[in-house]
C-alpha positions as CSV (number, residue, x, y, z in Angstrom):
1,M,0.0,0.0,0.0
2,S,1.3,3.5,-0.9
3,K,2.5,5.5,2.1
4,T,1.9,8.8,0.3
5,L,-0.8,11.2,1.3
6,H,-1.8,13.8,-1.3
7,I,-3.2,17.0,0.2
8,V,-5.1,19.5,-2.0
9,G,-4.9,23.0,-0.6
10,G,-2.2,24.7,1.5
11,G,-4.3,26.8,3.8
12,M,-4.7,26.2,7.6
13,A,-6.2,22.8,7.3
14,G,-3.9,21.5,4.6
15,S,-0.8,22.8,6.3
16,E,-1.7,21.3,9.6
17,A,-2.6,18.0,7.9
18,A,0.7,17.9,6.1
19,W,2.6,18.5,9.4
20,Q,0.8,15.7,11.2
21,A,1.2,13.2,8.4
22,A,4.9,14.1,7.7
23,H,5.8,13.7,11.4
24,A,4.1,10.2,11.4
25,G,6.5,9.2,8.6
26,L,4.3,9.5,5.6
27,D,5.4,11.0,2.3
28,V,3.3,14.1,1.7
29,V,2.5,15.9,-1.5
30,I,0.8,19.3,-1.1
31,H,-1.0,20.4,-4.3
32,E,-1.6,24.2,-4.1
33,M,-2.9,26.1,-7.0
34,R,-1.6,29.4,-5.8
35,P,0.2,31.5,-7.2
36,K,-0.6,30.1,-10.6
37,V,-4.3,30.3,-10.0
38,E,-5.2,33.3,-7.9
39,T,-8.2,33.9,-5.6
40,F,-10.0,37.0,-4.6
41,A,-8.7,36.9,-1.0
42,H,-5.2,35.6,-1.3
43,H,-2.2,37.8,-2.2
44,T,0.7,35.3,-2.1
45,G,1.5,31.6,-2.9
46,K,2.6,31.0,0.7
47,L,1.1,28.2,2.8
48,A,-1.3,29.1,5.6
49,E,-1.8,32.7,4.3
50,M,-4.2,34.6,6.6
51,V,-6.8,36.2,4.4
52,C,-9.3,37.8,6.9
53,S,-8.8,38.6,10.5
54,N,-5.4,38.0,12.2
55,S,-7.1,36.6,15.4
56,F,-7.5,33.0,16.5
57,R,-10.1,34.4,19.0
58,S,-10.1,33.7,22.7
59,D,-7.2,31.8,24.3
60,D,-9.1,31.0,27.5
61,D,-9.0,27.2,27.8
62,E,-11.3,27.1,30.8
63,Q,-14.2,29.4,29.9
64,N,-14.2,29.4,26.1
65,A,-14.7,26.6,23.5
66,V,-12.3,28.0,21.0
67,G,-9.7,28.4,23.8
68,L,-10.2,24.8,24.6
69,L,-9.7,23.9,21.0
70,H,-6.4,25.8,21.1
71,W,-5.4,23.7,24.1
72,E,-6.3,20.4,22.4
73,M,-4.3,21.3,19.3
74,R,-1.3,22.2,21.4
75,Q,-1.5,18.8,23.1
76,A,-1.4,17.2,19.6
77,E,1.7,19.2,18.7
78,S,-0.1,21.4,16.2
79,L,2.2,23.3,13.8
80,I,-0.5,26.0,13.4
81,M,-0.6,26.6,17.2
82,Q,3.1,26.4,17.6
83,T,3.6,29.1,15.0
84,A,0.7,31.2,16.3
85,D,2.3,31.2,19.8
86,K,5.7,32.2,18.2
87,H,4.2,35.2,16.4
88,R,1.7,36.3,19.0
89,L,0.6,39.9,19.3
90,P,-1.0,41.7,22.3
91,A,-4.8,41.2,22.1
92,G,-6.2,41.1,25.6
93,G,-7.5,37.6,26.1
94,A,-7.4,36.7,22.4
95,L,-4.7,35.0,20.4
96,A,-3.8,37.4,17.6
97,V,-0.8,36.8,15.3
98,D,1.5,38.8,13.1
99,R,0.1,37.5,9.8
100,E,3.1,37.7,7.5
101,P,5.8,36.1,9.6
102,F,3.2,33.5,10.7
103,S,2.5,32.4,7.1
104,Q,6.2,32.6,6.2
105,T,7.2,30.3,9.2
106,V,4.5,27.7,8.4
107,N,5.6,27.8,4.7
108,D,9.3,27.5,5.4
109,T,8.8,24.8,8.0
110,L,6.8,22.5,5.8
111,R,8.9,23.1,2.7
112,A,12.1,22.2,4.7
113,L,10.8,18.7,5.6
114,P,12.5,16.0,3.5
115,N,9.2,14.0,3.1
116,V,7.1,17.0,2.0
117,S,6.9,18.3,-1.5
118,V,4.8,21.2,-2.7
119,V,3.4,21.1,-6.2
120,D,2.0,24.4,-7.7
121,E,-0.9,23.0,-9.6
122,E,-4.7,23.0,-9.6
123,I,-6.5,19.7,-9.0
124,D,-9.8,19.9,-10.8
125,H,-11.0,16.3,-10.3
126,L,-11.5,13.6,-7.7
127,P,-8.8,10.9,-8.2
128,D,-9.8,7.3,-8.4
129,D,-6.8,5.9,-6.6
130,G,-4.3,6.9,-4.0
131,H,-4.9,8.5,-0.6
132,W,-6.2,12.1,-0.9
133,L,-7.2,14.8,1.6
134,F,-9.0,17.8,0.1
135,A,-8.6,20.9,2.2
136,T,-9.4,23.5,-0.5
137,G,-11.2,25.9,1.8
138,P,-14.1,28.2,1.1
139,L,-12.5,29.4,-2.1
140,T,-12.5,26.0,-3.8
141,S,-11.9,26.4,-7.5
142,P,-15.0,26.3,-9.8
143,A,-13.6,23.3,-11.7
144,L,-13.1,21.3,-8.5
145,G,-16.4,22.4,-7.1
146,E,-18.1,21.1,-10.2
147,A,-16.3,17.8,-9.9
148,I,-17.5,17.5,-6.3
149,Q,-21.0,18.3,-7.4
150,R,-21.0,15.7,-10.1
151,E,-19.7,13.1,-7.7
152,T,-22.1,13.8,-4.9
153,G,-25.1,14.7,-6.8
154,A,-25.8,17.4,-4.3
155,D,-25.8,21.2,-4.8
156,R,-23.0,23.0,-3.2
157,L,-24.2,25.3,-0.6
158,A,-22.9,28.9,-0.8
159,F,-22.7,31.9,1.4
160,F,-20.9,35.3,1.0
161,D,-18.1,36.1,3.3
162,A,-16.9,39.6,4.0
163,I,-13.5,40.8,5.2
164,A,-12.7,43.9,7.3
165,P,-10.5,46.9,6.4
166,I,-7.0,47.5,7.8
167,V,-5.9,51.0,8.8
168,Y,-2.4,52.5,8.9
169,A,-1.7,53.3,12.5
170,E,0.1,56.6,11.7
171,T,-3.2,58.0,10.3
172,I,-5.2,57.4,13.4
173,D,-5.9,60.5,15.6
174,M,-4.6,59.4,19.1
175,D,-5.9,62.7,20.6
176,V,-9.4,61.1,20.1
177,V,-8.7,57.4,20.2
178,W,-7.3,55.6,23.3
179,A,-5.8,52.2,23.9
180,Q,-7.7,49.8,26.1
181,S,-8.9,46.2,26.0
182,R,-12.4,45.7,27.1
183,Y,-12.6,45.4,30.9
184,D,-8.8,45.9,30.9
185,K,-8.5,42.2,30.1
186,G,-5.0,40.8,30.0
187,E,-2.1,39.9,32.3
188,T,0.3,42.5,31.0
189,E,0.0,46.2,30.2
190,D,0.4,45.4,26.5
191,E,-2.5,43.0,26.7
192,Q,-4.6,45.5,28.6
193,K,-4.1,48.1,25.9
194,A,-4.2,45.8,22.9
195,Y,-7.1,47.6,21.2
196,L,-7.6,51.2,20.0
197,N,-11.1,52.6,20.7
198,C,-12.9,55.2,18.7
199,P,-15.8,56.8,20.7
200,M,-19.1,57.9,19.2
201,T,-21.9,60.1,20.6
202,K,-25.5,59.3,19.9
203,E,-25.6,61.9,17.1
204,Q,-22.4,60.6,15.5
205,Y,-23.7,57.0,15.7
206,E,-27.1,57.8,14.1
207,A,-25.3,59.7,11.3
208,F,-23.0,56.8,10.8
209,I,-25.9,54.3,10.5
210,D,-27.7,56.5,8.0
211,A,-24.5,56.7,5.8
212,L,-24.0,53.0,6.2
213,L,-27.5,52.1,5.0
214,A,-27.3,54.6,2.1
215,A,-23.9,53.6,0.8
216,D,-23.2,51.9,-2.5
217,K,-22.8,48.2,-1.9
218,T,-21.6,45.1,-3.9
219,E,-24.5,43.7,-5.9
220,F,-25.0,40.0,-6.3
221,H,-25.2,38.2,-9.6
222,E,-28.7,37.4,-10.8
223,G,-30.0,34.2,-9.3
224,E,-27.5,34.2,-6.4
225,T,-28.8,34.2,-2.8
226,A,-26.8,35.9,-0.1
227,K,-26.5,33.4,2.7
228,Y,-24.1,34.9,5.2
229,F,-22.4,33.0,8.1
230,D,-23.8,34.8,11.2
231,G,-20.3,35.0,12.7
232,C,-19.0,37.1,9.8
233,L,-21.9,39.3,8.9
234,P,-21.2,42.5,6.9
235,I,-21.9,45.6,9.1
236,E,-24.5,46.8,6.6
237,V,-26.5,43.5,7.0
238,M,-26.4,44.0,10.8
239,A,-27.5,47.6,10.5
240,E,-30.4,46.5,8.3
241,R,-31.6,44.3,11.1
242,G,-32.1,47.3,13.4
243,R,-30.4,50.6,14.1
244,E,-29.2,49.5,17.5
245,T,-27.8,46.1,16.3
246,L,-24.3,47.4,15.8
247,R,-24.3,49.1,19.2
248,H,-25.0,45.8,20.8
249,G,-22.6,44.0,18.6
250,P,-19.1,45.0,17.4
251,M,-19.7,48.7,18.4
252,K,-20.8,48.0,22.0
253,P,-19.3,50.5,24.4
254,V,-19.3,48.4,27.6
255,G,-16.1,47.8,29.6
256,L,-14.4,50.8,28.2
257,T,-13.4,54.2,29.7
258,N,-12.3,57.1,27.5
259,A,-8.8,58.0,28.7
260,H,-9.2,61.5,27.2
261,K,-12.6,62.2,28.7
262,P,-13.2,59.6,31.5
263,E,-16.4,61.4,32.7
264,Q,-18.1,60.9,29.3
265,K,-19.6,57.6,28.4
266,A,-19.5,56.7,24.7
267,Y,-22.7,55.8,23.1
268,A,-20.9,53.4,20.7
269,V,-17.2,52.4,20.2
270,V,-15.4,51.2,17.1
271,Q,-12.4,49.0,18.1
272,L,-9.2,48.5,16.2
273,R,-6.9,45.5,16.9
274,R,-3.2,45.4,16.1
275,D,-2.6,43.5,12.9
276,N,1.2,43.2,12.9
277,A,4.1,43.1,15.4
278,L,5.3,46.6,14.5
279,G,2.0,48.1,15.4
280,T,1.8,49.9,12.1
281,L,-1.4,48.2,11.0
282,F,-4.8,47.9,12.8
283,N,-7.8,45.8,11.8
284,M,-11.3,47.2,12.3
285,V,-12.8,44.6,14.6
286,G,-16.1,43.1,13.3
287,F,-16.2,45.6,10.4
288,Q,-16.6,43.1,7.6
289,T,-18.3,45.0,4.7
290,K,-19.8,44.7,1.3
291,M,-19.6,48.5,0.6
292,K,-17.8,49.5,-2.6
293,Y,-14.3,50.9,-2.1
294,G,-15.2,54.6,-2.6
295,A,-18.1,54.3,-0.1
296,Q,-15.9,52.6,2.5
297,T,-13.4,55.4,2.7
298,E,-16.2,58.0,2.9
299,V,-18.2,56.2,5.6
300,F,-15.3,55.0,7.7
301,R,-13.8,58.4,7.9
302,M,-17.0,59.5,9.7
303,I,-15.7,57.5,12.7
304,P,-14.1,59.8,15.3
305,G,-10.3,59.4,15.1
306,L,-10.4,58.0,11.6
307,E,-11.2,61.3,9.8
308,N,-7.8,61.2,8.0
309,A,-7.4,57.4,8.0
310,S,-5.5,55.7,5.2
311,F,-6.3,52.0,4.5
312,A,-3.7,49.3,3.8
313,R,-6.6,47.1,2.7
314,L,-10.3,47.9,2.2
315,G,-13.0,45.4,3.0
316,G,-14.4,43.1,0.5
317,I,-16.9,40.3,-0.1
318,H,-16.5,37.0,-1.9
319,R,-18.3,33.8,-2.5
320,N,-17.5,30.9,-0.1
321,T,-18.5,27.3,-0.7
322,F,-19.0,24.4,1.6
323,M,-20.3,20.8,1.4
324,N,-23.4,19.3,3.0
325,S,-21.0,17.2,5.1
326,P,-23.5,15.4,7.3
327,T,-24.8,13.6,4.1
328,L,-21.5,13.2,2.3
329,L,-18.8,12.3,4.9
330,D,-18.5,9.4,7.2
331,D,-17.2,9.6,10.8
332,Q,-13.6,9.3,9.5
333,M,-14.1,12.3,7.3
334,R,-14.1,10.2,4.1
335,L,-16.3,10.9,1.2
336,R,-18.9,8.1,1.4
337,S,-18.9,7.5,-2.3
338,R,-15.1,7.5,-2.6
339,P,-13.5,6.4,0.7
340,N,-9.9,7.0,-0.7
341,I,-10.8,10.8,-0.4
342,R,-11.1,12.8,2.8
343,F,-12.2,16.4,3.3
344,A,-11.1,18.8,5.9
345,G,-11.2,22.5,6.8
346,Q,-13.8,25.1,5.9
347,V,-15.1,23.3,2.9
348,T,-16.6,20.8,5.3
349,G,-18.7,23.5,7.1
350,V,-16.5,24.5,10.0
351,E,-15.8,28.2,10.3
352,G,-12.6,29.9,11.5
353,Y,-8.9,29.5,11.2
354,V,-8.6,27.3,14.3
355,E,-11.6,25.1,13.5
356,S,-10.2,24.6,10.0
357,A,-6.8,23.6,11.2
358,A,-8.3,21.3,13.8
359,M,-10.2,19.4,11.2
360,G,-7.0,19.1,9.1
361,L,-5.3,17.7,12.1
362,L,-8.0,15.1,12.7
363,A,-8.4,14.1,9.0
364,A,-4.6,13.6,8.8
365,R,-4.6,11.4,11.9
366,F,-7.4,9.3,10.5
367,A,-5.4,8.9,7.3
368,I,-2.2,8.0,9.1
369,A,-4.0,5.2,11.0
370,E,-5.6,3.9,7.9
371,L,-2.3,3.7,6.0
372,A,-0.9,1.8,8.9
373,G,-3.7,-0.7,8.7
374,E,-5.3,0.5,11.8
375,S,-8.5,2.4,12.8
376,L,-8.7,5.2,15.3
377,P,-11.7,5.1,17.8
378,P,-14.2,7.9,17.4
379,V,-13.1,11.2,18.9
380,P,-15.2,11.8,22.1
381,N,-17.9,14.4,21.4
382,T,-17.1,15.7,24.9
383,T,-14.0,17.3,23.4
384,A,-13.8,20.4,21.2
385,M,-12.4,18.3,18.4
386,G,-15.0,15.6,18.8
387,A,-17.9,18.1,19.1
388,L,-16.8,19.7,15.8
389,V,-16.3,16.5,13.8
390,T,-19.5,15.0,15.2
391,H,-21.4,18.1,14.1
392,I,-20.1,18.0,10.5
393,T,-20.3,14.2,10.0
394,G,-23.9,13.6,11.2
395,G,-24.6,15.7,14.3
396,A,-26.1,18.6,12.4
397,D,-29.4,18.6,10.6
398,A,-28.5,18.2,6.9
399,K,-31.5,20.3,5.8
400,T,-30.4,23.4,7.7
401,F,-26.6,22.8,7.7
402,Q,-24.6,26.0,7.9
403,P,-20.9,26.8,8.8
404,M,-20.3,26.6,12.5
405,N,-17.6,27.8,14.9
406,V,-16.8,25.6,17.9
407,N,-19.1,26.4,20.8
408,F,-20.3,24.7,24.0
409,G,-23.7,24.2,22.4
410,L,-22.2,21.4,20.4
411,F,-21.1,19.6,23.6
412,P,-23.1,17.0,25.5
413,P,-24.6,18.7,28.6
414,V,-22.8,18.4,32.0
415,D,-24.6,17.5,35.1
416,L,-23.8,20.4,37.5
417,K,-25.3,21.5,40.8
418,G,-26.6,24.9,40.6
419,G,-28.2,24.4,37.2
420,R,-27.5,26.5,34.1
421,K,-27.3,29.8,35.9
422,N,-23.7,29.1,37.1
423,R,-22.1,29.6,33.7
424,P,-18.4,29.9,34.8
425,A,-18.7,26.6,36.7
426,R,-20.5,24.9,33.8
427,Y,-17.9,26.0,31.3
428,K,-15.1,24.9,33.6
429,A,-16.9,21.5,33.9
430,Y,-17.0,21.3,30.1
431,T,-13.3,22.0,29.7
432,D,-12.2,19.8,32.6
433,R,-14.1,16.8,31.1
434,A,-12.8,17.6,27.6
435,K,-9.2,17.8,28.6
436,E,-9.3,14.4,30.4
437,D,-11.0,12.8,27.4
438,W,-8.7,14.4,24.8
439,R,-5.6,13.2,26.7
440,N,-7.0,9.7,26.8
441,W,-7.9,9.7,23.2
442,L,-4.4,10.9,22.2
443,T,-2.8,8.2,24.2
444,G,-5.1,5.6,22.8
445,S,-6.6,4.6,26.2
446,L,-9.9,6.4,26.1
447,V,-12.1,5.9,29.1
448,E,-15.6,7.4,29.4
449,S,-16.0,10.3,31.8
450,A,-18.3,9.5,34.7
């Protein structure tokens, strides 16, 4: 039997899968169509390029499901997590990374391995033989998407994903803006001041909402339906749901005190998060947008402190695709109709950098075991990894299947005294149980939690 694993796609999932497989002794071939075939969101041909936010979200492994997923991946010696930790930026309780050196390090690490080769080519079909892992992400090429559609007989589901603008720090008015993480969260002063805050009065907020709703926006092609993932909604869509929606979402003013005018409570706040180690670039947090470029500069310069802002990148919108995985994949992440092929990453219907890499990690480990003539036991659904893979391979309702971030709602309930009101204790119980079960699964001696 061939000991070669072919991986299609060099994003977060494909890179993590390649690392896991290579360290298990397999020969790995990464087929990456970039830079020969470009996408809307990518700018380089590097592996693990970050195309949207630079945040891996919360790193709290006791009270947050994605923080728990970070922990589980670190326990599995994840390349993505090792590299993220190496290039970490101050971000309060979140794990934000310096995007360019992050990608460069992953790229260089994998290309330096003697049993990994990277082929710059587009794979536009589903191979009949060999062992393959498709991790092409939400920007799967049209040709490959059509091949998947022909094979599965199912329509590809589609949604539109929006990315947030990035501002040059030197163009931000620090006489108006102040540095503070919400609730001063963070162990160091850098962490406690990881975000820049732009305050708005009620009048300024109302004028901003009016301009947002009236701005020119990207139009969809005839016949396409805009199905957004709720975790990445364009700000215009949120504003259309109600004038106060943004003020209770990414523009909420709670936990913040204006250092310039501490006696004045802001009606709304726009937060900016550092996007690189030098602190020269800041990402507009939660400000994914489908406004046209000219409208973006006009509307965003209405934000106090950004009147003279220059943008390193404006926001954009692009079509993302994902499979109806509950109907197409088995519990080992294999395509039911072609078990020599596995899928991982966002194309399976998980959302987020970490979730994508986690599914790449699992798919690779399933493949490693299979190539060794073995079979891994199911991943406990009490773990973050297990909750995710269970969701995409049968736990979700196929009729309403949509991309999903990891969250405690995917976990089996815990029996805890005090009921559901004691949220910190309940979340701690989830994470304690998950850590024990994940350690046991990794060592191959899984025992069920009491």
